[in-house]
C-alpha positions as CSV (number, residue, x, y, z in Angstrom):
1,M,0.2,0.3,0.1
2,E,2.8,2.6,1.0
3,I,4.3,1.5,-2.7
4,L,1.0,2.9,-4.5
5,K,1.1,5.4,-2.3
6,G,4.3,6.5,-3.0
7,I,4.2,6.3,-6.5
8,L,0.6,8.5,-6.5
9,V,2.6,11.2,-4.7
10,W,5.8,11.1,-6.9
11,M,2.7,11.3,-9.9
12,W,1.5,14.1,-7.9
13,A,4.5,16.4,-7.8
14,N,5.6,15.3,-11.1
15,K,2.0,16.1,-12.9
16,N,4.2,17.0,-16.3
17,I,6.0,13.8,-16.4
18,S,3.1,11.9,-15.1
19,A,0.9,12.5,-18.4
20,Y,3.1,11.7,-20.8
21,I,3.5,9.0,-18.9
22,I,-0.3,8.0,-18.7
23,L,-0.4,8.9,-22.5
24,A,1.6,7.0,-23.9
25,L,0.7,4.3,-21.6
26,I,-3.2,5.1,-22.8
27,I,-1.8,5.0,-26.4
28,A,0.0,1.8,-26.4
29,W,-2.8,0.1,-24.7
30,L,-5.5,1.0,-27.2
31,S,-3.3,0.5,-30.4
32,W,-3.3,-3.5,-28.6
33,S,-7.0,-3.6,-28.5
34,N,-7.8,-2.1,-32.1
35,N,-5.1,-4.2,-33.5
36,R,-6.7,-7.0,-31.5
37,K,-10.1,-6.1,-32.6
38,T,-9.1,-6.0,-35.8
39,V,-8.1,-9.3,-36.4
40,A,-11.3,-10.7,-34.8
41,I,-13.2,-9.3,-36.5
42,E,-11.4,-10.3,-40.1
43,E,-11.3,-14.0,-38.3
44,L,-15.2,-13.8,-38.4
45,N,-15.7,-11.9,-41.4
46,N,-13.4,-15.5,-42.9
47,K,-15.9,-17.6,-41.2
48,N,-18.1,-16.0,-41.9
49,Q,-17.6,-17.0,-46.0
50,T,-17.9,-21.1,-44.9
51,L,-21.1,-20.1,-43.1
52,S,-23.9,-22.6,-43.5
53,D,-27.6,-21.1,-44.6
54,N,-29.5,-21.8,-41.6
55,L,-27.1,-18.9,-39.6
56,K,-27.7,-16.0,-40.6
57,L,-25.5,-13.7,-38.1
58,R,-25.3,-9.5,-37.8
59,I,-23.5,-7.6,-34.8
60,D,-25.5,-4.1,-33.4
61,G,-23.2,-2.7,-31.5
62,T,-23.1,-4.9,-28.3
63,K,-26.1,-6.9,-29.3
64,V,-25.8,-10.2,-31.4
65,V,-28.9,-11.4,-33.9
66,Y,-28.5,-14.8,-35.3
67,R,-30.9,-17.3,-36.5
68,D,-30.6,-20.5,-34.3
69,R,-32.5,-23.6,-36.3
70,D,-36.2,-21.6,-36.5
71,K,-36.1,-19.1,-33.9
72,I,-34.2,-15.0,-34.1
73,V,-31.9,-15.0,-30.9
74,V,-30.3,-11.9,-29.7
75,K,-28.4,-11.4,-27.1
76,Y,-25.9,-9.0,-25.5
77,M,-22.7,-8.8,-26.2
78,P,-20.0,-6.5,-23.9
79,K,-17.3,-5.2,-25.3
80,E,-14.9,-7.6,-23.0
81,G,-17.3,-10.5,-25.0
82,G,-16.1,-11.9,-27.8
83,I,-18.4,-14.3,-30.9
84,T,-17.1,-17.8,-31.8
85,V,-19.2,-19.6,-34.8
86,A,-18.6,-23.3,-35.7
87,L,-17.9,-24.8,-38.4
88,P,-20.9,-26.2,-40.0
89,D,-22.1,-29.5,-38.3
90,K,-22.7,-33.4,-39.9
91,N,-27.0,-31.7,-40.2
92,G,-25.8,-28.2,-41.4
93,F,-26.5,-26.2,-38.4
94,T,-24.0,-23.9,-37.7
95,E,-23.4,-23.1,-33.1
96,V,-22.6,-19.5,-32.4
97,K,-21.4,-19.4,-28.8
98,I,-21.4,-15.8,-27.2
99,K,-18.6,-14.8,-24.2
100,N,-20.2,-12.3,-22.0
101,K,-19.0,-13.5,-18.5
102,G,-15.4,-14.6,-17.7
103,F,-12.6,-12.5,-16.0
104,T,-10.9,-9.7,-18.0
105,F,-8.5,-7.2,-17.4
106,K,-9.5,-3.7,-18.8
107,P,-8.3,-0.2,-17.6
108,G,-10.1,2.4,-17.3
109,F,-11.0,5.5,-16.1
110,G,-14.1,7.5,-14.4
111,A,-15.3,10.6,-12.5
112,Y,-16.6,9.9,-9.0
113,Y,-18.8,12.0,-6.3
114,T,-17.0,11.2,-2.5
115,G,-18.2,14.1,-1.4
116,K,-16.3,15.9,-3.8
117,F,-16.1,15.3,-7.6
118,D,-12.6,13.0,-8.2
119,G,-11.6,11.3,-11.1
120,A,-10.0,7.8,-10.6
121,L,-8.1,5.4,-12.4
122,D,-9.1,1.6,-12.4
123,F,-9.8,-2.1,-13.6
124,K,-12.5,-3.8,-14.3
125,I,-11.9,-8.3,-13.6
126,G,-14.4,-9.3,-13.9
127,Y,-18.4,-8.8,-15.7
128,W,-21.7,-11.0,-16.7
129,D,-24.2,-9.2,-19.4
130,R,-24.0,-5.9,-18.3
131,Y,-21.9,-6.3,-14.9
132,S,-19.0,-5.8,-13.8
133,L,-16.6,-5.3,-10.8
134,G,-13.3,-3.9,-10.6
135,L,-10.6,-2.1,-8.4
136,G,-9.4,1.3,-8.3
137,S,-8.3,4.2,-7.0
138,T,-8.7,7.8,-6.4
139,L,-5.9,10.2,-5.6
140,D,-7.4,9.3,-2.3
141,S,-8.7,5.9,-1.7
142,P,-8.8,2.3,-3.4
143,F,-11.8,0.7,-3.8
144,L,-13.8,-1.6,-4.8
145,F,-16.4,-1.1,-7.4
146,F,-19.7,-2.3,-9.4
147,S,-20.5,-0.9,-12.5
148,R,-23.3,-1.9,-15.2
149,H,-23.7,-0.7,-18.5
150,L,-25.9,1.9,-20.3
151,D,-26.4,1.5,-23.3
152,D,-29.6,-0.1,-23.0
153,L,-30.8,2.9,-20.2
154,V,-30.2,5.6,-22.0
155,P,-31.9,5.2,-25.2
156,I,-31.2,8.1,-27.8
157,L,-27.4,8.1,-27.2
158,H,-26.5,4.5,-26.4
159,P,-23.3,4.8,-24.7
160,E,-22.4,1.6,-25.3
161,N,-19.0,2.0,-23.5
162,I,-20.5,4.2,-20.6
163,E,-20.9,2.6,-17.1
164,L,-22.8,3.4,-14.0
165,S,-20.3,2.6,-10.3
166,L,-21.3,2.2,-7.1
167,G,-17.5,2.0,-5.2
168,Y,-16.1,1.3,-1.6
169,G,-12.9,2.1,-0.6
170,K,-10.7,3.1,2.7
171,P,-9.1,6.4,2.6
172,Y,-4.9,6.3,1.8
173,A,-5.3,9.0,5.4
174,N,-7.4,7.0,7.7
175,F,-7.7,3.6,6.5
176,S,-10.4,2.5,9.5
177,N,-13.1,5.5,7.6
178,S,-15.2,4.5,4.9
179,V,-15.6,6.3,1.4
180,F,-18.4,5.1,-1.0
181,L,-18.9,6.3,-4.1
182,V,-20.9,6.9,-7.7
183,G,-20.1,8.1,-11.0
184,L,-19.7,7.0,-14.3
185,R,-16.5,4.6,-15.6
186,T,-15.5,3.9,-19.3
187,N,-13.0,1.6,-20.7
188,F,-9.7,3.0,-22.7
């Protein structure tokens, strides 16, 4: 805990250098993430050419729409998730598997209210459909958070990567106190 506090104090004292380091890390993460998603899309497009006639797959933002035998299926796929399409079986049916729960390590940031407005950096560590669990830190306190995607609750904007977050933490200055946080977060 002292190491994290020391790093945050150094970052606060050297704001310009810290800003460049954080910006470089964000650019590196976004570049890697974008490359990974591009490869996944190319693989999906290649598989789409070999799909059986019974499957009509469409990804619409965070919704996956496909035909499973005689019914149309609509499933939510979070940004952390993925989709796997199996080759047609001996009966000519194709299986679609949507990963909408699991563990992840997605860095993010947010704006929180704890009695005052504060920014935070965090890591999402698990997700289940629209819900997430993670760890974060403001300059004043580390915290554990629970969040929910807002894409289905805000009908006009459909914010795919914005989450309402509730958190609980202990201040660095006085670890016997508790802090409750409420705010909005997003992934890098």
